[in-house]
C-alpha positions in Angstrom: 8.2 -1.1 -22.9 6.0 -3.9 -25.1 3.7 -6.8 -22.4 6.4 -9.4 -23.4 8.8 -7.7 -21.6 6.9 -6.6 -18.8 5.9 -10.3 -18.2 9.7 -11.7 -17.8 11.1 -8.8 -15.2 10.6 -10.2 -11.9 8.3 -8.3 -9.1 11.6 -6.0 -7.5 12.8 -4.9 -10.9 8.7 -3.8 -12.1 8.4 -1.7 -9.3 11.6 0.1 -9.8 10.5 0.5 -13.5 7.3 1.8 -11.8 8.5 4.1 -9.7 11.4 5.3 -13.3 8.4 6.2 -15.2 6.3 7.8 -13.0 9.2 10.5 -12.2 10.3 10.4 -15.7 5.9 11.4 -15.9 6.2 14.1 -13.7 9.5 15.8 -15.4 7.3 15.0 -18.8 4.2 16.8 -16.7 6.4 19.2 -16.2 8.9 20.3 -18.8 4.6 20.3 -21.3 3.4 22.7 -18.7 6.8 25.4 -19.2 6.8 24.8 -23.2 10.1 23.2 -23.1 8.5 19.3 -24.0 9.7 18.7 -28.0 8.1 15.4 -27.6 4.7 15.2 -26.4 4.1 11.2 -27.7 6.5 10.5 -24.9 4.2 11.5 -22.7 1.5 8.5 -23.9 4.4 6.5 -24.1 5.1 6.8 -20.4 1.9 6.4 -19.6 1.5 3.5 -21.5 4.1 2.3 -20.3 2.9 2.3 -16.7 -0.4 0.7 -17.5 1.3 -2.0 -18.9 3.2 -2.9 -15.7 0.3 -2.0 -13.3 -1.5 -4.5 -15.6 0.7 -7.3 -14.8 1.3 -6.6 -11.5 -2.5 -6.5 -10.9 -3.2 -9.9 -12.1 -0.5 -11.7 -11.2 -2.5 -12.6 -7.8 -5.5 -13.1 -9.6 -4.0 -15.8 -11.4 
């Protein structure tokens, strides 16, 4: 998910996407620890998406 797409989401949709990504990260970490994860790059991508959403979420009140 790129920054443009994150900025276009409203607050409720952003929160829902954040919860979805956090759940996915939890599942990926569990799969990684049990050696069932095939695409380890997905861990990095999910973490970056979470960071993008949190960045936009934190810059809105300050602007």
